Structure formats: structure tokens, C-alpha cells
N, C-alpha and C positions, 0 to 999 in steps of 0.2 A: 951096415949103414943104410942101405936101400930099404930094408924091412922097418927100421926105426922111422924113416921119413914116412913111409906108407902107413904105419900104425899110428903115427901122430898127426896125420892129415885129418882135419875136421871132416865130419860126415857130410856137411853141406857141399864140400868140394866134389865128393863122389856123386852126390845127387846132381850137381851142376853138369859133371861130366856125362852122366846118364841122359840128362836133358839135351845136352849138346849132340850126343850120338843120335838121339831120336830125331832132332832137328836135322842133322846131316843126312839121315836115312830118308827123310822126306824129300830131300833135294835129288835123290837118285831116281825118282820116278818122274815121268813126264806129267805135267800138271798145268791146270789153268789158274792164273793169278790176277788179281786186280793190280792197278798201278801202285797203290798204297802198299799192298802185301809184297809186291815185287821189289820195291825200293826200301822197305823197312829193314829187312834182314841185312842188306849190305850196309846201310847207314848205322844200324845198331852194332854190327861187328866192327865197323870203323871207329865208332865211339868207344867201344870196349878196348880196342887196341890203343887208342889215344889215352884213355883213362889208365891203362896199365903202365904206359910210359910216364905219364904225369904223376901218378900216385907212388911210383917207385923212385923216380928221379927228381921230382919237383918240376917247377916251371922254369927250366933253364934253356936259354936260346939255342945253344949248340945241339943238344940231343933233340929238341923240338924241331930245329931246322933239318936235321937229318931225317927225322920221321916225315916231314913235309916233302923233302926232296925224294926220298924213297917212294912215298905215296904217289907223287906225280910221275916218276920214272916208271914205276910199276903199272900204273893206270895206262900210260901211253904205250908201253910194250904190250900190255894185255890187249889193248885196242888194235895195235899194229898187227898182232899175230892172230887176231880173231878168237881170242880165248873163250868168249862168251856168245859166239854165234849160234844160230839155230833157233832162237826165240822168234815168235811172231806175235803181232798185235791184231786182234779182231775188233773193229769198231762196233760190229753188231752185238757182240757179247760184252764189249768193254773189258776184255781180259787178254792177257798175254798167254800164249801157249809156250811153256817153257820145257825144253827137253830135259830129261833126267841126266844128271852128271854126278860123278864122285868127287869132282874138284871141290865144290863147297864143303863137303865133308872133310876133305883133306886140309883145307885152309882152316876150318873151324877147329879141328883137333890140333893143328899145328899151333894155332894161337893159344889153345888151352895148355899145351905142353910147354911152350915157351913161357907163358905166365906162371905155370907151376914151377918150372926150372928156376926162373928168376926169383919167385917167392921163396923157394927152399934155399937158394944160394944166398939171398939177401939176409934171410933169417939166420943162417949159420955164419955169415960174414958180412955184418952190417956195413963195413967199410966199402963194400962194392957199390953202395948208393952214391958214393962220391968218386968212384973210379970212372974216368972219362972214357976209356976204351970200352969197358963193359957197358956203360950207358949208351955210347954211340952204336955198338953192335946190336944191343937189344932194340933200340929205336929204329935202326935200319930194318931189322927183321919185322917189327910191328908195322913199319911204314910199307914195306913190300906187300904184306898181307892186306893192309887197308887199301892199297892201290888196286889190288885185284878185286876187292869188293867194290870200290868206287867205279872201276871200269864196268862192272856188272850193272850198277845202278844207272850209269850213263848210257849203257847199251839200251836198257829199257826205255829211257827218255828219248833216245834217238829213234827208236822204233815207233814210238808214239808220234814223234814230230813228223816223221815221214808218212804217216797215215794220211790217205787222201781226205778223210773226214776232218782231220785236224787242219789240213790246208784250207778246206772250205770254211771252216769256222774262223780262221784268222784273216781271210780275205775281205 
């Protein structure tokens, strides 16, 4: 069964996986990033997570609510535990210095695996689209991953806001 699924998976899915692995690997090195670049990845990954939920289950209040609650809880927990600490802002270069981490790779690949799993199972069992427990579980997982990315974006904005140059500009 596994080999049938793998052999029938479209080529673009494997190309996407390769691109995501490359993206994840770039996150493992310390690097300098602009505000736009630092916040685009988290926002895109959140968007893909939400798209995964909506494209599979439709715009239903309960699964969407679970996604939002999981997003908020995960973002708050990530902030409370300092998951994304270590980045710094340099007003002189207008860049963040972001320490390398394997966590973005783990989250990116986890989202891919969940999306792949959901896609395969819904293709084999279309009735899962209307299964409340399945939709809530998937939306919960997507929401948790999205919350982690939201916490990362918010961390960058908080660093920028704490910058002495930013304070001077707003006074």
C-alpha cells in the first residue's frame, strides 16, 4: 500500500518537498535578515496551514475555531517558553541576526507530512472530509504549527519595537 501511494504521488509534490527541505536547511545557519524576509516565512507557512484546513474541510466554523484557538495557544506557549529567543535587531544594518535552528525545518516538514497524510487519506476515504473528529484533529495540528510561526513573526516585531532607534522615531 505504501509503495502504491508513493508511486502515485505527483512529481510536483516531491519537488515541493525538496524545496521545503532546502528552505528548512537555510534556517539551520545563523543569518542576517530584513524585517520583510524575517516575517514572510512565518506568515506564508501560516497561510499554507490555514489553506490546508480550508481546502480540505471547507469554511466550517468549528474546525476553523479549533485552528484559531490552537494558533493562539501555541503562539502564547511559544512566547512564554522563549522558543524563538536569540535573535537580535541591528538598526545600523536594518537587519535581524537570527541564530540557526532546526526547529523551523521540523515544523515545515511536519506541516508537509500532515498535509500529505491528510491528502492521501481523504483521497482514499472521501467521507473523512465530513468527519468532525478528523477535521478537528487536523485543524488542531495545523493551528499549533501556525502558532509557532506566528510567535516567531511576533518575536521579530517585538525586537524591532524595543530598538532604541524605533523609540526615537515614535517620540
